[in-house]
Structure formats: C-alpha cells, structure tokens
C-alpha positions in Angstrom: 112.7 50.4 182.5 113.4 47.3 180.4 117.0 46.3 179.6 117.0 47.9 176.2 115.8 51.2 177.5 118.4 51.2 180.3 121.2 50.3 177.9 120.3 53.1 175.5 120.1 55.6 178.3 123.5 54.5 179.6 125.0 55.1 176.2 123.5 58.5 175.5 124.1 60.0 179.0 127.6 58.5 178.9 127.3 56.4 182.0 129.5 53.9 180.1 132.8 54.5 178.3 132.0 55.7 174.9 135.1 54.2 173.2 134.1 50.8 174.6 130.6 51.3 173.1 132.0 52.3 169.8 134.2 49.2 169.8 131.2 47.0 170.6 129.3 48.7 167.8 132.1 48.0 165.3 132.2 44.4 166.5 128.5 43.9 165.9 128.8 45.5 162.5 131.7 43.2 161.6 129.7 40.2 162.7 126.8 41.1 160.3 128.6 42.9 157.5 132.3 42.0 157.6 134.5 44.9 156.7 132.4 46.1 153.8 130.4 49.3 153.5 128.0 50.7 150.9 127.9 54.1 149.1 124.9 56.1 148.0 125.0 58.8 145.3 122.9 61.9 146.3 120.9 63.7 143.5 118.9 66.6 145.1 117.3 67.5 141.8 114.6 70.0 143.1 114.8 72.4 146.0 111.2 73.6 145.7 109.0 72.6 148.6 105.5 73.2 149.9 106.4 72.6 153.5 107.6 75.0 156.2 109.8 72.7 158.3 111.5 74.9 160.8 114.9 73.3 160.5 115.2 73.1 156.7 117.0 75.6 154.5 114.5 74.8 151.7 111.3 75.5 153.6 108.8 77.2 151.3 109.1 80.7 152.8 112.9 80.9 153.1 114.0 83.7 150.7 117.7 82.8 151.3 117.3 79.4 149.7 118.6 78.7 146.2 115.8 77.3 144.1 116.2 75.0 141.1 114.4 72.2 139.4 116.7 70.3 137.1 115.6 68.9 133.8 115.2 65.2 133.3 118.2 65.2 131.1 120.3 66.8 133.8 119.1 64.5 136.5 120.0 61.5 134.3 123.5 62.9 133.6 124.2 63.6 137.2 123.0 60.0 138.1 125.3 58.6 135.4 128.3 60.5 136.9 127.5 59.0 140.3 127.1 55.5 138.8 130.4 55.8 137.0 132.1 56.8 140.3 131.1 53.4 141.9 128.1 54.1 144.1 125.7 51.3 144.9 122.5 53.3 144.8 121.1 56.6 143.4 119.1 58.7 145.9 116.6 60.9 144.1 115.7 63.6 146.6 113.5 66.6 146.3 111.3 68.8 148.5 107.6 68.3 148.2 107.7 70.0 144.8 104.2 70.7 143.5 105.4 70.1 140.0 105.9 66.4 140.9 103.6 66.0 143.9 100.4 66.8 142.0 101.5 65.0 138.8 103.3 61.9 140.1 103.6 60.4 136.6 106.3 63.0 136.0 108.4 61.6 138.9 107.7 58.1 137.8 109.0 58.9 134.4 112.2 60.4 135.9 112.7 57.3 138.1 112.4 55.0 135.1 114.9 57.1 133.1 117.5 57.1 135.9 117.0 53.3 136.5 117.5 52.7 132.7 120.5 54.9 132.4 122.3 53.6 135.5 120.9 50.1 136.2 121.3 50.9 139.9 118.7 50.6 142.7 116.8 53.9 143.3 115.9 55.5 146.6 113.2 58.2 146.5 112.5 61.0 148.9 109.3 62.7 147.5 107.8 63.5 150.9 104.3 62.7 151.8 102.5 61.5 148.7 99.4 59.5 148.0 99.7 55.6 148.3 98.8 55.4 144.7 101.8 57.5 143.8 104.0 55.2 145.8 102.8 52.2 143.8 103.5 54.2 140.6 107.0 55.0 141.7 107.7 51.3 142.6 106.5 50.2 139.2 108.9 52.7 137.6 111.8 51.2 139.5 112.1 52.6 143.0 113.4 50.2 145.6 113.7 52.5 148.7 111.4 55.1 150.2 113.0 57.6 152.5 110.6 59.5 154.8 112.1 60.9 158.0 110.0 61.5 161.1 112.9 63.6 162.6 111.5 63.0 166.1 109.1 60.4 167.6 108.2 62.8 170.5 104.9 64.2 169.3 105.1 67.3 171.4 108.3 68.2 169.6 107.2 67.0 166.1 105.1 70.1 165.4 108.0 72.3 166.2 110.1 70.6 163.5 107.5 69.7 160.9 105.1 72.6 161.0 101.5 71.7 160.2 102.3 68.2 159.1 100.4 65.1 160.4 102.5 62.9 162.6 100.4 59.7 162.1 100.0 60.2 158.4 103.7 60.1 158.0 103.9 56.9 159.9 101.1 55.3 158.0 102.6 56.1 154.7 105.8 54.2 155.6 103.7 51.3 156.7 101.9 51.4 153.3 105.3 51.6 151.5 106.4 48.3 153.2 103.0 46.7 152.3 103.5 47.4 148.6 107.1 46.1 148.6 109.3 49.1 149.1 112.2 49.2 151.6 111.9 52.1 154.1 114.6 54.4 155.5 113.7 56.1 158.7 115.6 59.1 160.2 115.8 61.3 163.2 117.4 64.7 163.9 119.4 65.5 167.0 121.2 68.6 168.5 118.2 71.0 168.2 117.3 71.0 171.8 116.3 67.3 172.3 117.3 65.8 175.6 118.6 62.3 176.3 115.1 61.0 177.1 113.8 62.4 173.8 116.6 60.8 171.8 116.1 57.5 173.5 112.4 57.6 172.8 113.0 58.3 169.1 115.6 55.5 168.8 113.3 53.0 170.3 110.2 54.1 168.4 111.8 54.3 165.0 112.2 50.5 164.8 108.4 50.0 165.1 107.9 51.2 161.5 110.1 48.2 160.4 112.6 50.3 158.4 115.5 48.5 156.7 117.8 51.6 157.1 117.9 53.9 160.1 119.8 57.1 160.4 120.5 60.1 162.6 121.9 63.5 161.7 123.1 66.5 163.8 121.0 69.6 163.3 122.8 72.4 161.5 121.3 75.9 161.9 120.2 77.3 158.5 119.9 80.9 157.6 116.4 82.1 157.0 114.7 79.5 159.2 113.1 79.9 162.6 115.9 77.8 164.1 118.8 79.7 162.6 119.8 81.3 165.9 120.3 78.0 167.8 123.8 77.2 168.9 125.5 74.5 166.7 126.2 71.3 168.5 129.1 68.9 168.3 128.7 65.5 166.6 129.1 63.7 169.9 125.4 62.9 170.4 125.0 61.7 166.8 127.9 59.3 167.2 126.5 57.9 170.4 123.1 57.5 168.8 124.7 55.7 165.8 126.4 53.3 168.2 123.1 52.7 170.1 121.3 52.1 166.9 123.9 49.6 165.7 123.6 47.7 169.0 119.8 47.8 169.0 119.3 47.2 165.3 122.4 45.1 164.4 121.3 44.0 160.9 120.0 47.3 159.6 121.9 49.7 157.4 123.0 52.8 159.2 124.3 55.8 157.2 127.4 57.9 157.9 126.3 61.1 156.2 128.8 63.5 154.6 126.2 66.3 154.9 127.2 67.7 158.3 131.0 67.6 158.4 132.0 66.2 155.0 134.8 63.6 154.7 136.5 64.8 157.9 133.6 63.5 159.9 133.3 60.2 158.0 135.8 58.3 160.1 134.0 59.1 163.4 130.7 57.9 162.1 132.1 54.7 160.7 133.9 54.1 164.0 130.6 54.5 165.7 129.1 51.6 163.7 127.7 53.1 160.5 128.1 51.1 157.3 126.6 53.3 154.5 128.3 56.4 153.1 125.6 58.9 152.0 125.4 62.3 150.4 128.1 61.6 147.8 127.6 64.4 145.2 129.4 64.9 141.9 131.7 68.0 141.9 130.8 71.0 139.9 127.3 69.6 139.3 125.4 72.5 140.8 123.7 70.1 143.1 123.3 70.9 146.8 123.2 69.0 150.0 120.7 69.1 152.8 122.6 70.7 155.6 125.9 71.9 154.2 126.9 73.1 150.7 130.5 74.4 151.0 132.5 71.2 150.1 130.7 69.9 147.0 132.1 71.7 144.0 135.7 71.0 145.0 135.0 67.2 145.0 134.8 66.9 148.8 131.8 64.7 148.6 133.0 62.4 145.8 133.9 58.7 146.2 137.6 59.2 145.3 137.9 61.5 148.3 136.5 58.8 150.8 138.2 55.7 149.4 141.6 56.5 151.2 139.6 56.9 154.5 138.1 53.4 154.1 141.5 51.9 153.3 143.1 53.5 156.3 140.3 52.1 158.5 140.6 48.6 157.1 137.2 48.9 155.4 136.3 48.5 151.7 133.4 49.1 149.4 131.1 46.1 149.0 130.5 44.7 145.5 127.3 45.7 143.8 126.1 42.1 144.0 126.5 42.1 147.7 124.4 45.2 148.0 121.7 43.9 145.8 121.7 40.6 147.8 120.9 42.6 150.9 118.1 44.3 149.1 116.7 41.0 147.9 116.8 39.5 151.4 115.4 42.6 153.0 112.5 42.6 150.6 111.7 39.0 151.4 111.7 39.6 155.1 111.9 43.0 156.8 114.0 43.2 159.9 111.7 43.1 162.9 112.8 44.7 166.2 114.7 42.0 168.2 113.5 39.1 166.0 115.7 38.5 163.0 119.5 38.2 162.8 121.5 39.4 159.8 122.5 35.8 159.1 118.9 34.8 158.9 117.9 37.9 156.9 120.9 38.0 154.6 122.0 34.5 153.7 123.2 35.4 150.2 125.5 38.1 151.5 126.9 35.9 154.3 127.5 33.1 151.8 129.3 35.5 149.5 131.6 36.4 152.4 
C-alpha cells in the first residue's frame, strides 16, 4: 500500500486518534481557506425521476414519495428568497425528470431566469443528460455540475444505482470539465460499505478532477428496497470528511444539513468541511434529499446556522471571495496531489 492509502485506512479504521485527525483537518482547512466558509441554497424544484436508485426516496416506483414540479415562477421566487438570505450559490436540483430531460431547453430557460433574478452562481443536478444538454445549460448560466457516483466500487454500484451505467456517469463528468463546468462529486456511506470500500471511493473520486467533493450518511427511506437497513451514526461520515480534507486540501467539502440538520453542522465543520449545503427557505414546500422534518420551521435557513459559525470562530465568506474561487478553479482544476490552494486560488489568498 502507498502512504496515502495507508493514511486513509488508519483514519477510517480509527487506528489513529480521531480528535487529532479532526484537528489536523481543521488546520489544513485554515491554511487554505482561513476561517471562512461558504453557503449554498438548495432548490429541489422537481421530485419526479425516471430512475430506481435503491437508496432514494424519490425513486420512480416509490408510491410514498411526494411528487411535485414547481413552476418557473415558483422556482425563481424560492431562489430569490435564498439569495436574500445571503447564500453564495443556488443549487437547482431535480430527479431525472422527463419533462426537462427530453426537452433540455426548458431547463436551460429556468437556469437563465434564476441567474438573472439572483445574479448568483448556479449549480445544477439534472442527472445523466446528453453532452449537448450540458453545453446548453452552461450557456444559460450554470457554473457547477453535480453528479454523484455514490460508490466507486463497481460491484456495489449496481446495488445503489439500479440499471445505470457506471462508466457513462464518469465520462459525463469528464465532459463537463472539458466544456468548462466545475464538477461536484459525492459518495454515500453507512449502507453496508466497509472500510476498504470507503477508502477505495475516497481515492477514486479525485480522479474525475472535481472541484468539490462530498460524503453523506445513508438515511433509510420508506418505500425503498433499503428501508429496513439499520440507520448508522455520523461517525464514518465525519472521518471521511477529515480524510478528504487531508487528501484534497484545496477542494470544497460540504457539511450537509440534510442528515442531521443544524445540530450536526458543528461536527461536520469540525471535521474539516467548509461549505454549508441544503439551506432551504422555511414554509416553501421544498423538500430535502434525506430528511424533511426540519424545513418548514426554518431549521435549514441561514439565520439558524450563523450563531453556530460565530461560536466556532468561523464566518461566511464574502461573495467576491467565493467567485474568486470559482474563477481560479475554472482556470485550473485541482489535480490530485499536484496543485496547492495558494497556487490555485491566488485572488482569494490575496483578499485574505
């Protein structure tokens, strides 16, 4: 085993002190990003999906899932609420909704309207689409393309993403980078994956050259083939966040509110994350991916998390700092083990 593989194994099997690892991850984050974090507004505007992912509440044949497809006007209004709250980016997420998948100009029009109304960078999560569609979405104003592999262990991939091509998903992310989009990669843990499986996924995810990498703990969903699995603690996720920070020091790493809400935010930030994701306007009717119980009461809003940041000695970055990161990342994607944040992100470092 090479040194990187050994070090990741030692973290995930807890051969080393986890609090020491978390402290090192925070130190690395501070060296690259100071005490500033970013915040993403989440706009899950359509829960229709053609796929049958075994872990997802919104799989096509789940009769327990709430289905909606918001109008363009509603999507824009929700995006404006998020922008007004102070987020750095609008994340336009949907399932592989046939309404948009087979007429991509509809989604491109929606992207353009949200970009015009908010003037914020846009992340899109449309699933597997044609490369031509990606180009259309970029022209409309998309900056980020999120497409999660969930696992890089091929023998497990089919269990999670039923009847979906592993390599096609990888190739589309490579195409996204070629046409000038930033890519977010993601993996899922706590569904039966072992330490070796998690290590393999962490190492492999960097090869697609994403600028943002994430991990989330599996939450059993009613009406899915995996609903009877025992829920796991967040411990593996936290260790994986720390390992990802040490392995990919200059990448953005989310602390998602979608598993434990604000109460789990501090743990994820302490493990080395630097992006708060799944911020959702209260009483908007929007849903999250894994959990939906804390949205309407404002539990996923930016005012709820600001005191947590203050208590931890962290603060929200300025919009100009976030867009400086985007500009630098677009100029040169972070290659595994090659580029430091100072080299990649000179505008941000100068601003500090």
